[in-house]
MARRO-764933 format. One record per atom (N, C-alpha, C): residue in one letter; atom name; x, y, z. Coordinates in pm, whole numbers, plus 50000, padded with zeros to 5 digits. Example, Ala and Ser with C-alpha at 12.3 -4.5 7.8 and 13.67 -1.06 7.14 Angstrom:
<lumpas>
(lumpa "a", "N", (51319, 49431, 50780))
(lumpa "a", "CA", (51230, 49550, 50780))
(lumpa "a", "C", (51320, 49670, 50780))
(lumpa "s", "N", (51285, 49775, 50708))
(lumpa "s", "CA", (51367, 49894, 50714))
(lumpa "s", "C", (51290, 50003, 50787))
</lumpas>
This chain:
<lumpas>
(lumpa "x", "N", (50735, 51104, 49053))
(lumpa "x", "CA", (50707, 51063, 49189))
(lumpa "x", "C", (50832, 51073, 49275))
(lumpa "x", "N", (50809, 51097, 49401))
(lumpa "x", "CA", (50918, 51109, 49496))
(lumpa "x", "C", (50970, 50971, 49536))
(lumpa "x", "N", (51102, 50955, 49544))
(lumpa "x", "CA", (51159, 50828, 49587))
(lumpa "x", "C", (51142, 50813, 49737))
(lumpa "x", "N", (51116, 50690, 49781))
(lumpa "x", "CA", (51101, 50662, 49923))
(lumpa "x", "C", (51202, 50556, 49963))
(lumpa "x", "N", (51249, 50564, 50083))
(lumpa "x", "CA", (51347, 50469, 50135))
(lumpa "x", "C", (51285, 50331, 50150))
(lumpa "x", "N", (51357, 50229, 50114))
(lumpa "x", "CA", (51320, 50088, 50130))
(lumpa "x", "C", (51210, 50041, 50035))
(lumpa "x", "N", (51176, 50116, 49935))
(lumpa "x", "CA", (51074, 50072, 49840))
(lumpa "x", "C", (51140, 49991, 49729))
(lumpa "x", "N", (51075, 49881, 49691))
(lumpa "x", "CA", (51123, 49804, 49577))
(lumpa "x", "C", (51088, 49875, 49447))
(lumpa "x", "N", (50971, 49938, 49446))
(lumpa "x", "CA", (50926, 50009, 49327))
(lumpa "x", "C", (50816, 50106, 49368))
(lumpa "x", "N", (50811, 50220, 49304))
(lumpa "x", "CA", (50705, 50316, 49327))
(lumpa "x", "C", (50634, 50338, 49193))
(lumpa "x", "N", (50504, 50306, 49191))
(lumpa "x", "CA", (50427, 50313, 49067))
(lumpa "x", "C", (50290, 50373, 49095))
(lumpa "x", "N", (50226, 50420, 48990))
(lumpa "x", "CA", (50086, 50459, 49001))
(lumpa "x", "C", (50002, 50333, 49003))
(lumpa "x", "N", (49918, 50318, 49103))
(lumpa "x", "CA", (49847, 50192, 49125))
(lumpa "x", "C", (49741, 50162, 49018))
(lumpa "x", "N", (49698, 50262, 48944))
(lumpa "x", "CA", (49597, 50236, 48841))
(lumpa "x", "C", (49657, 50201, 48706))
(lumpa "x", "N", (49788, 50219, 48692))
(lumpa "x", "CA", (49855, 50188, 48566))
(lumpa "x", "C", (50004, 50167, 48592))
(lumpa "x", "N", (50046, 50042, 48590))
(lumpa "x", "CA", (50187, 50012, 48618))
(lumpa "x", "C", (50258, 49970, 48490))
(lumpa "x", "N", (50389, 49965, 48498))
(lumpa "x", "CA", (50470, 49922, 48384))
(lumpa "x", "C", (50501, 49773, 48387))
(lumpa "x", "N", (50445, 49701, 48484))
(lumpa "x", "CA", (50475, 49559, 48497))
(lumpa "x", "C", (50390, 49476, 48401))
(lumpa "x", "N", (50449, 49365, 48353))
(lumpa "x", "CA", (50375, 49273, 48268))
(lumpa "x", "C", (50267, 49203, 48348))
(lumpa "x", "N", (50167, 49151, 48278))
(lumpa "x", "CA", (50064, 49069, 48342))
(lumpa "x", "C", (50130, 48945, 48402))
(lumpa "x", "N", (50074, 48895, 48509))
(lumpa "x", "CA", (50123, 48773, 48576))
(lumpa "x", "C", (50268, 48788, 48622))
(lumpa "x", "N", (50304, 48904, 48672))
(lumpa "x", "CA", (50442, 48932, 48710))
(lumpa "x", "C", (50473, 48893, 48855))
(lumpa "x", "N", (50379, 48916, 48946))
(lumpa "x", "CA", (50406, 48900, 49089))
(lumpa "x", "C", (50336, 48779, 49150))
(lumpa "x", "N", (50405, 48716, 49245))
(lumpa "x", "CA", (50343, 48614, 49329))
(lumpa "x", "C", (50267, 48679, 49444))
(lumpa "x", "N", (50318, 48793, 49491))
(lumpa "x", "CA", (50268, 48856, 49612))
(lumpa "x", "C", (50288, 49006, 49602))
(lumpa "x", "N", (50190, 49082, 49652))
(lumpa "x", "CA", (50200, 49228, 49649))
(lumpa "x", "C", (50135, 49284, 49774))
(lumpa "x", "N", (50186, 49396, 49820))
(lumpa "x", "CA", (50130, 49466, 49936))
(lumpa "x", "C", (50095, 49608, 49893))
(lumpa "x", "N", (49973, 49647, 49920))
(lumpa "x", "CA", (49925, 49782, 49893))
(lumpa "x", "C", (49896, 49845, 50029))
(lumpa "x", "N", (49989, 49926, 50079))
(lumpa "x", "CA", (49982, 49977, 50215))
(lumpa "x", "C", (49930, 50120, 50219))
(lumpa "x", "N", (49807, 50136, 50264))
(lumpa "x", "CA", (49743, 50267, 50284))
(lumpa "x", "C", (49741, 50354, 50158))
(lumpa "x", "N", (49730, 50293, 50043))
(lumpa "x", "CA", (49726, 50371, 49918))
(lumpa "x", "C", (49584, 50389, 49867))
(lumpa "x", "N", (49497, 50291, 49888))
(lumpa "x", "CA", (49364, 50294, 49827))
(lumpa "x", "C", (49280, 50413, 49871))
(lumpa "x", "N", (49304, 50465, 49991))
(lumpa "x", "CA", (49225, 50579, 50037))
(lumpa "x", "C", (49255, 50705, 49955))
(lumpa "x", "N", (49363, 50704, 49880))
(lumpa "x", "CA", (49403, 50819, 49799))
(lumpa "x", "C", (49367, 50803, 49651))
(lumpa "x", "N", (49306, 50691, 49613))
(lumpa "x", "CA", (49280, 50657, 49473))
(lumpa "x", "C", (49137, 50696, 49435))
(lumpa "x", "N", (49123, 50766, 49324))
(lumpa "x", "CA", (48990, 50806, 49275))
(lumpa "x", "C", (48911, 50687, 49223))
(lumpa "x", "N", (48975, 50602, 49145))
(lumpa "x", "CA", (48908, 50489, 49080))
(lumpa "x", "C", (48957, 50358, 49143))
(lumpa "x", "N", (48895, 50319, 49254))
(lumpa "x", "CA", (48942, 50201, 49326))
(lumpa "x", "C", (48923, 50072, 49247))
(lumpa "x", "N", (48819, 50064, 49165))
(lumpa "x", "CA", (48799, 49943, 49082))
(lumpa "x", "C", (48913, 49928, 48981))
(lumpa "x", "N", (48954, 50038, 48920))
(lumpa "x", "CA", (49065, 50033, 48825))
(lumpa "x", "C", (49195, 49993, 48896))
(lumpa "x", "N", (49217, 50046, 49016))
(lumpa "x", "CA", (49337, 50013, 49093))
(lumpa "x", "C", (49339, 49863, 49130))
(lumpa "x", "N", (49228, 49812, 49176))
(lumpa "x", "CA", (49222, 49669, 49212))
(lumpa "x", "C", (49236, 49581, 49088))
(lumpa "x", "N", (49180, 49625, 48977))
(lumpa "x", "CA", (49196, 49552, 48852))
(lumpa "x", "C", (49341, 49545, 48808))
(lumpa "x", "N", (49414, 49655, 48825))
(lumpa "x", "CA", (49556, 49658, 48790))
(lumpa "x", "C", (49636, 49567, 48884))
(lumpa "x", "N", (49603, 49569, 49011))
(lumpa "x", "CA", (49670, 49478, 49106))
(lumpa "x", "C", (49645, 49333, 49067))
(lumpa "x", "N", (49525, 49301, 49026))
(lumpa "x", "CA", (49491, 49165, 48983))
(lumpa "x", "C", (49565, 49128, 48855))
(lumpa "x", "N", (49573, 49222, 48762))
(lumpa "x", "CA", (49637, 49197, 48633))
(lumpa "x", "C", (49784, 49158, 48648))
(lumpa "x", "N", (49855, 49222, 48738))
(lumpa "x", "CA", (49998, 49196, 48752))
(lumpa "x", "C", (50030, 49076, 48842))
(lumpa "x", "N", (49927, 49017, 48906))
(lumpa "x", "CA", (49948, 48898, 48988))
(lumpa "x", "C", (49949, 48772, 48903))
(lumpa "x", "N", (50035, 48679, 48940))
(lumpa "x", "CA", (50032, 48546, 48877))
(lumpa "x", "C", (49905, 48475, 48920))
(lumpa "x", "N", (49862, 48373, 48844))
(lumpa "x", "CA", (49746, 48295, 48889))
(lumpa "x", "C", (49771, 48244, 49031))
(lumpa "x", "N", (49674, 48258, 49114))
(lumpa "x", "CA", (49680, 48219, 49255))
(lumpa "x", "C", (49774, 48310, 49335))
(lumpa "x", "N", (49816, 48422, 49278))
(lumpa "x", "CA", (49895, 48519, 49352))
(lumpa "x", "C", (49810, 48585, 49460))
(lumpa "x", "N", (49875, 48649, 49552))
(lumpa "x", "CA", (49806, 48713, 49665))
(lumpa "x", "C", (49844, 48859, 49672))
(lumpa "x", "N", (49747, 48942, 49712))
(lumpa "x", "CA", (49773, 49084, 49739))
(lumpa "x", "C", (49710, 49117, 49873))
(lumpa "x", "N", (49779, 49198, 49950))
(lumpa "x", "CA", (49726, 49246, 50077))
(lumpa "x", "C", (49699, 49395, 50062))
(lumpa "x", "N", (49576, 49435, 50091))
(lumpa "x", "CA", (49538, 49575, 50094))
(lumpa "x", "C", (49526, 49616, 50241))
(lumpa "x", "N", (49609, 49709, 50284))
(lumpa "x", "CA", (49603, 49760, 50420))
(lumpa "x", "C", (49528, 49892, 50415))
(lumpa "x", "N", (49409, 49894, 50479))
(lumpa "x", "CA", (49323, 50010, 50474))
(lumpa "x", "C", (49291, 50060, 50615))
(lumpa "x", "N", (49284, 50190, 50635))
(lumpa "x", "CA", (49242, 50241, 50765))
(lumpa "x", "C", (49090, 50228, 50777))
(lumpa "x", "N", (49044, 50151, 50873))
(lumpa "x", "CA", (48900, 50128, 50889))
(lumpa "x", "C", (48847, 50178, 51023))
(lumpa "x", "N", (48927, 50253, 51095))
(lumpa "x", "CA", (48889, 50296, 51229))
(lumpa "x", "C", (48790, 50411, 51230))
(lumpa "x", "N", (48761, 50469, 51116))
(lumpa "x", "CA", (48674, 50584, 51111))
(lumpa "x", "C", (48747, 50716, 51132))
(lumpa "x", "N", (48876, 50708, 51159))
(lumpa "x", "CA", (48957, 50828, 51176))
(lumpa "x", "C", (48976, 50893, 51039))
(lumpa "x", "N", (48981, 51026, 51032))
(lumpa "x", "CA", (48996, 51092, 50902))
(lumpa "x", "C", (49130, 51065, 50835))
(lumpa "x", "N", (49234, 51033, 50913))
(lumpa "x", "CA", (49362, 51000, 50853))
(lumpa "x", "C", (49441, 50912, 50949))
(lumpa "x", "N", (49539, 50845, 50895))
(lumpa "x", "CA", (49623, 50760, 50979))
(lumpa "x", "C", (49738, 50842, 51035))
(lumpa "x", "N", (49794, 50794, 51143))
(lumpa "x", "CA", (49909, 50860, 51204))
(lumpa "x", "C", (50027, 50765, 51198))
(lumpa "x", "N", (50138, 50815, 51152))
(lumpa "x", "CA", (50261, 50735, 51143))
(lumpa "x", "C", (50359, 50786, 51247))
(lumpa "x", "N", (50428, 50694, 51315))
(lumpa "x", "CA", (50527, 50739, 51413))
(lumpa "x", "C", (50644, 50809, 51344))
(lumpa "x", "N", (50703, 50903, 51414))
(lumpa "x", "CA", (50820, 50972, 51361))
(lumpa "x", "C", (50938, 50876, 51351))
(lumpa "x", "N", (51023, 50896, 51254))
(lumpa "x", "CA", (51142, 50813, 51237))
(lumpa "x", "C", (51226, 50820, 51364))
(lumpa "x", "N", (51268, 50704, 51411))
(lumpa "x", "CA", (51354, 50698, 51529))
(lumpa "x", "C", (51281, 50687, 51661))
(lumpa "x", "N", (51147, 50686, 51658))
(lumpa "x", "CA", (51073, 50672, 51784))
(lumpa "x", "C", (51092, 50531, 51838))
(lumpa "x", "N", (51102, 50520, 51970))
(lumpa "x", "CA", (51116, 50390, 52033))
(lumpa "x", "C", (50979, 50322, 52043))
(lumpa "x", "N", (50981, 50192, 52062))
(lumpa "x", "CA", (50855, 50116, 52076))
(lumpa "x", "C", (50773, 50169, 52194))
(lumpa "x", "N", (50831, 50195, 52311))
(lumpa "x", "CA", (50750, 50250, 52420))
(lumpa "x", "C", (50685, 50385, 52386))
(lumpa "x", "N", (50758, 50471, 52311))
(lumpa "x", "CA", (50700, 50599, 52271))
(lumpa "x", "C", (50581, 50577, 52178))
(lumpa "x", "N", (50595, 50485, 52084))
(lumpa "x", "CA", (50485, 50456, 51990))
(lumpa "x", "C", (50365, 50400, 52065))
(lumpa "x", "N", (50388, 50305, 52156))
(lumpa "x", "CA", (50279, 50246, 52235))
(lumpa "x", "C", (50208, 50352, 52319))
(lumpa "x", "N", (50282, 50450, 52370))
(lumpa "x", "CA", (50220, 50556, 52450))
(lumpa "x", "C", (50126, 50642, 52365))
(lumpa "x", "N", (50157, 50658, 52236))
(lumpa "x", "CA", (50073, 50738, 52147))
(lumpa "x", "C", (49947, 50662, 52107))
(lumpa "x", "N", (49963, 50536, 52068))
(lumpa "x", "CA", (49849, 50459, 52017))
(lumpa "x", "C", (49766, 50396, 52127))
(lumpa "x", "N", (49815, 50396, 52246))
(lumpa "x", "CA", (49737, 50346, 52360))
(lumpa "x", "C", (49744, 50203, 52384))
</lumpas>
C-alpha cells in the first residue's frame, strides 16, 4: 500500500493486524465505497474496538458518483466557491 501523509496506520479494512479490543475510537473516512465485502469490513472494525468503543463511518450519500477533494494548498474561500 502507498504511504499517505498524516496517517497513523494504513491497513486493509477487511483484515487488519491489530488485536481484538485494541481501539477506543476509529474513523473510516470514505473507504467503504471501495470495499467489496462491507459486512466483513464492518465486522473487522467492530472486532478491533474495545467494548463500548466508537467508530465513525464517513460515507458519500449525496448521490454523486464520486467525492471531490480540494487540492492541497487551496484556501477556504476557494474551497467554498467550489462546493457552493
